[in-house]
N, C-alpha and C positions, 0 to 999 in steps of 0.2 A: 587509495584510489588507484584506478587502472592507468595504464600508459596514456600518453597524449593521444587525443583522437583527431578527427577531421576538423577543418576550419568551419566557421559558421556558414559561409556561403555554400560550402559543399553539403552541409547538412540541410540547408534550406532547399537547394536543388533536389536532394534526395527526397524531401518530404513533398515537394511540388509534384514529383513523379508519383510518389505513393499515394497522394490524395487526388490524382487525376480520375475523373469521373469514369466509372466502369472498369477501371484497371485493377484487377485483383492481384493476389500474390503470385499466381502462375504467370501472368502476363508481365508483371514487374520483373520477375526472375529471368524471363526470356530476354527482355530488353537490356537488362544489366549484362547478361551473359554475352549478348551480341555487341553492345556499344561500350561496355566496361564502366562508364560513368553515367550518372543520373543526367548531367548536363547534356552529354552527347545523345543520350536516349530522348531527352526532351526536344532537342533540335530535330531529331529524325522522326519523331512520332507523327507530326502532321502529314509528312510525306508518305509514310507507311500507310496511314489511314486512307489517303487519297488513292494510293495505288491499289488498295484493296476495295475501293468503291464504298468506303464507309465515311460517315461524317467525322470532322475533326473533334476529338473529345474536348471537354472543358478542362483546361489545365489551370489550377489555382495560381494566382499571381504571388509574387514574393511577399507582398504586403498581407495577403490572406494567411500565408504560413507564419509570418511574424506575429500576427494576431493570434493565431492558434497557439504558438509557443508561449506568448504572454498569458493567454487564458489558462493554460495548463499550470503555469507557474503560480497564478493567482490562487488555484485551488490546492496548492501545495504538491503538485505532481511534477514529473519531468517526462520528456519524450526520449526514448532510446531508438536510435535508428540502427539499421543493420550494419553501419559502418562505424558505430561507436564501440570502443573497446569494452564497455560495460554490457554490451549486448549478450545475453546468455548463449554460451557456446553450444549447449545441448539443443537449444531451440534453433540455432543457426545451421545445425546439422540436418534438419528435416528437409524433405522435398519442399521447394517453394516456401521458404520461412517468411513470416510477416515482415514486410518491409520496415515497419516501425511499430513500437509499443508505447502506449501511454501508461505510466505507472505512478503509484502513490504508495509511499510507505518505505520500508527498510530495504534498500537495494542490496545490502549485504547478504540477504537470504538467497540471492541468486547465485552465491558463490558456494553454498552449501549443498550436499547431496539431497535429492528430493524424490519423493514417491507420490504418485497420484492415487486418490481414492475416490471412486465414483460409485453410484448405484441408484436405486429406485427413489423417486420423489415420494411415492405412496408407501414408504418403507414400514415394516412391522417394528414394533417397540423392541424386539429382540435385535433386529438388524441395526436400529439406530444406537442402541446401547453397545453392540459389538463394534460398530464403526468408531463411535466416540472413544472407547477404550483402546482400540487398536491405534488410533491416531495419536492418543496420549502416550501409548507406549513407544511408538515410533519416535515421537518428539524427544522422549527420554533418552533415546539412542543417538540423538543428534541429527535426525532426519527430518527435513522440512516436508509438510503434507500439502500437496497441491490438490485443489478441487475447484468446482464451478459455482459455488454459492447458491445452488438451487436448494429447493426444499428437500427434506429427507436425508439421505445418507450424505450428501455434500455438506449440509449445514452442520450435521453431528460431526463429521471429520474435521471441519474447521474449528468447531467449538472445543473438540478434544485436544487440538494442537495449538490453541491460541496462545498459550503461555510459552511454548517452546519454538513457534514459528510455523506460520502457514501462508500460503499464497492462494489468493482467490482470482480466478481467471473469469472475467465477466464477458457476456455476449454483446452488450451495449457499451456506451461510454462509462468510464469509471465513475461519473457523477450520476448515472441512472441506477437507482437502487431497485433491484428486482431479485426476488419477490419482495413486496413492501414489508412483510413481517420480518425480514432480515436486515432492516435498517440499522439496528443496534449492532448486529454482527458485522455488517459491511463496514460500519464506521470504526469498529474496534479492530478489524483487520487492517484498515487503512492507517491506523495509529500504531499498531503493534506488529503487523505483519506487512503483507504487500498485496495490493490490488492491481491487476493488469488487464489491459484491453488492447486490441489492435485497432479498435474503433475510436474515432475522435470524441471529444467531449459532446455531450448532448444527444448521442446517438441512441435511439430507441430500438432495441433488437427486433429483427424479424425472424421468421422460422429458419431461414437459411444462415443466420448469424450463429446458431447454436452448433452445428457441425463444425464451422470454422473455429469456433471457441474450443471445441473438444480436441482438435488436433493440437492446440497450444498446451492444453492440460497434460497430454501425453508427452509432448515434445519437450516440455520443461523438466521431465521426470525420467529417472532411470527405469522405472517400472510403473505399472498401473494395477491396482488391486480393485476388483469389482465385488461389491457387497450388495447382493439382491439386485437382479436385473431381469426384466422380462425378455422374451425372445426378440421382440422389436422395440429397442429402447436406445436412447442416446448413450447409455453406458457402453453398449456393444459397439457402437460407432467409435467411442474413445478406445476401447480394447483393440479394435481393427486398426485404428491409427498407430496405436503403440506397436503393434506387431509390424506393420509396414515401415515404421521408423527404427526398427531394430532394437526395441526395448522389450523388457520382460512383461509378460502378461500373467496375472495372477487372479485367483477367484476364490471366494469363500463358498463352500457348498451349503446348499439349503435343502429344505424339504421338498421331495418330489411331488408333493400334492400342493405346494404353494406356487402359484403362477409367477410370483415375484422372484423365485429361485430358478426358473427354467433357463433363463439366459445365462446366469453364472454357471449353472450345472452344465450347460452346453459348452461353455468355455473349457471346462475341465475335461469334458470328453474330447474336445479338440486339441488338448495338450497344454492348457494353461497350468500353472503351478498351483497346487491346492494349499490354501492358507487358513490355519487355525489359530496361530499365535503370532506375537511380534517377531519371535525368534525365526519363524518360517520366512518372514519378509526380509529381516536382515540378513539371513543366511544366503538368500537368493541375490540380494543386492551386492553383498560382499563378494560373490562369486564372479561378478562382472570384471572382466580383465581390462577392458578399454572402452573408450567412449565410441559411439558410432562415427564413421567417417562422413565428412560433409558431402552431401549429394550434389554433384554438379548438374547444372541445368543445361540441357542442349539448346542453343539459341535457334536451331532450326525445328525443334520438336513442337509441332502444332503451329498452325498459321494464325489462329485467332487469339488476340491478346486480351480481349475483353469478355467480362461476364462468364467466367469459368462456371462449370455446371456443378454446383454444390448440391448435395442431396437436401431435400426438405427434411426438417427435423421430425422425428417421431411424435406422436400426439402428446406423449408424457414429457417431451423435452422443450417444446416451443412455449411462447407466451400463453398464459392461461386465458381461457374464457370463463374461468371461475370453477372452483371445485364444489361438487355437490355435497351439501350437508357437512361442510368442512368443520363446523364447530359443534356438531351434534353426533348422533349415533353412528353416522357414516365414518366419522373420524376415528371413533373408537373401534369400529369394525375393521378399519384399515390397519390399526396398530396390532391387532390380535392375529397371530399366525399359528401354524401347527407346532411351533416351538413354544413350550410353556414359558410364560412371563408372569411376573408378579403384578397384581393390581396397582401396587404403588408405583411401579415403573411405568405403567400406562398412564396413570394420573400425571406423573411427571412429564412424560413426553407430549401428552395432549394439552398440558397447561389448564387442565379443568379441575375443579375441586374434587376430592376423593369421593365425597357423597354423590356427586353427580355421575362420576364415572361408574361407581357401584350400581346405581340405578340403571344406567345404560347397559352394563354388562348383564344385569338381570333380564332386561328386555331381550338381549341377544341370547341369553340362556333359555329363556321361554320359547324362542323361535327355533331352538335347536342349533343355532350357529356356533355357540360357545359352550365349552364345558369347563366346570370348576374342578380344580385339583387340590390335593392336600397342600398345605403350606401357603395358602393365599395365592395360588397360581391359577392361570386360566390359559386355555388354548382353543384355537379354532377347530371345530369338529371336521373330520376329514370329508364328509359328504357335503359340507356347506359350500356354497358358491361365493 
């Protein structure tokens, strides 16, 4: 266990400030930098709002915070505040770190070296296999794999590292399972890995919660690997956060005719490390000499404490309105890329019977979208959209 932490009253005051309506991580950091303690900041906050001509924010009572602590305890989780000794030091080093984390699972994973892995939700079968195998290999080297529990690359990375240690950072509350088909994976990570959120229990994520989540994925990690990403995607937001946080940015090259690889290929053009093997990643992480220094927040930087302007999540990142034809030919079409892949792998990734997959591939072959290759392989035809 870590060294003795703050007293209960101090933690409650910290959480009261953290849960104040409209006060985000940036405003919280400014208040702590100015007033040093949460209690002093709570005392000063109403006066600051009046002086700025703004309504007094809703500050939760001590009883409300005690109720939240009890509720988290009942679901088997804990709340880590920024003043707790168990709060992850890498995350504490990012600009405006989350004031508090709700976590469930094995806290010891926070003490081990970690690498983030993110990518397309509509990933190809080849991309999914690569992510799963890379995550498994990193786990074998003692590296914890961090991702966002989204469809596609995130889910494959978690599955590949489940036996060795993985951390899922979710955009909503840790009790809100999203996407629904990841219910079993979510529960398995909560039992054998670690699920983390800066949002309270019961929170249903909005589009702006996903970029907030992405900064935590990169912030918990020494480096971020991008496997398949479009030019406008949440994965590139995570990579940008990693660079801003002083972490390593890595990318897996992809076919130039696959839109899902344009973002990751752009990262490589911009100077990201090229990743093809587990050894590529471990070599880069081993070369890090020291942890990034904690970023101090200027109490005078910016006058507005509330509603910091987070970018809206890209279309592929936010809550779904539903995927077209997710269980049919569209799903198979999405799994086929210019990289040759076996029919068996497509069947495994889609969860559909092999006979059904073969029939759908035949349809795509007849329309000229897919070509069959020797050895039971298929690939997307270059001219197919």
